[in-house]
C-alpha positions as CSV (number, residue, x, y, z in Angstrom):
1,M,83.9,155.8,65.0
2,H,81.2,153.9,66.7
3,I,82.9,150.3,65.5
4,R,86.2,151.3,66.6
5,K,85.2,152.1,69.9
6,E,83.7,148.8,70.5
7,F,86.6,146.9,69.2
8,V,89.0,148.8,71.4
9,A,86.6,147.8,74.5
10,L,86.0,144.6,73.6
11,I,90.4,144.0,73.4
12,G,90.8,145.4,76.6
13,R,88.0,143.1,78.2
14,R,90.4,140.2,76.4
15,V,93.2,141.5,78.0
16,S,91.9,141.8,81.3
17,E,90.6,138.2,80.8
18,Y,94.1,136.9,79.6
19,E,95.7,138.4,82.6
20,K,93.3,136.7,85.1
21,R,93.4,133.7,83.2
22,F,97.5,134.0,83.7
23,R,97.4,134.6,87.6
24,E,95.1,131.8,88.1
25,F,97.4,129.6,85.8
26,V,100.2,130.5,88.3
27,E,98.4,129.7,91.3
28,E,97.7,126.3,89.9
29,L,101.6,125.8,89.1
30,C,102.6,126.9,92.5
31,R,100.5,124.5,93.9
32,S,101.2,121.7,91.6
33,G,104.4,121.0,92.6
34,L,105.8,120.6,89.2
35,A,108.3,123.4,88.6
36,E,111.0,123.9,91.0
37,E,111.1,127.3,90.3
38,F,109.8,129.8,86.8
39,Y,110.1,132.9,85.9
40,L,108.2,135.4,83.5
41,V,110.2,136.6,81.1
42,S,110.6,139.0,77.8
43,S,108.2,141.7,77.2
44,R,105.8,141.3,80.2
45,A,108.8,140.6,82.6
46,R,110.5,144.2,81.6
47,G,107.3,145.9,81.3
48,D,107.5,147.1,77.9
49,N,104.7,144.4,76.8
50,I,102.0,145.8,74.6
51,P,98.3,144.6,75.6
52,S,98.0,141.6,73.1
53,S,101.8,140.3,74.1
54,D,102.1,136.9,75.1
55,F,103.2,135.7,78.7
56,D,106.7,133.9,78.2
57,I,107.9,131.6,81.1
58,V,110.9,129.6,81.8
59,I,110.0,126.4,84.0
60,V,112.7,124.9,86.0
61,V,112.6,121.2,87.2
62,D,115.1,119.1,88.9
63,D,117.3,116.6,86.4
64,D,115.6,113.3,87.6
65,R,112.0,115.0,85.4
66,D,111.1,114.5,81.8
67,P,110.6,118.1,80.5
68,I,108.5,117.2,78.0
69,D,106.3,115.5,80.7
70,V,106.3,118.6,82.7
71,A,105.0,120.8,79.8
72,T,102.6,118.4,78.9
73,K,101.1,118.4,82.8
74,A,101.8,122.2,83.2
75,R,99.5,122.9,79.6
76,L,96.5,121.1,81.2
77,L,96.6,123.2,84.3
78,R,95.4,126.1,82.2
79,R,91.7,126.4,82.7
80,E,90.9,128.6,79.7
81,S,93.3,129.4,77.1
82,F,95.6,132.4,76.7
83,P,98.7,133.4,75.1
84,L,101.4,131.2,76.7
85,D,105.3,130.4,75.6
86,M,107.1,127.9,77.8
87,L,110.4,126.8,77.8
88,N,111.5,123.9,80.3
89,C,115.0,123.7,81.7
90,N,116.6,121.0,83.9
91,Y,119.0,121.5,86.6
92,F,121.9,119.5,85.9
């Protein structure tokens, strides 16, 4: 019983850290100018996520930028790891 409470507390701290890291990533992404727009999608956007859900974002770039280059640069903005999936799309 005691071990379970410690495990739950550890998971809670990790989830809080992931949310903090995601906020920091979003701030960096906004400052970077890499994306025209970006959207949080999936369970976290709907509000039906579980604590361990990843962060799914769609990054929109204008059509003269290479989406792979943008994705690579955006991933480098993550100073610390957290569960993140990105989908890039271009304006046409």
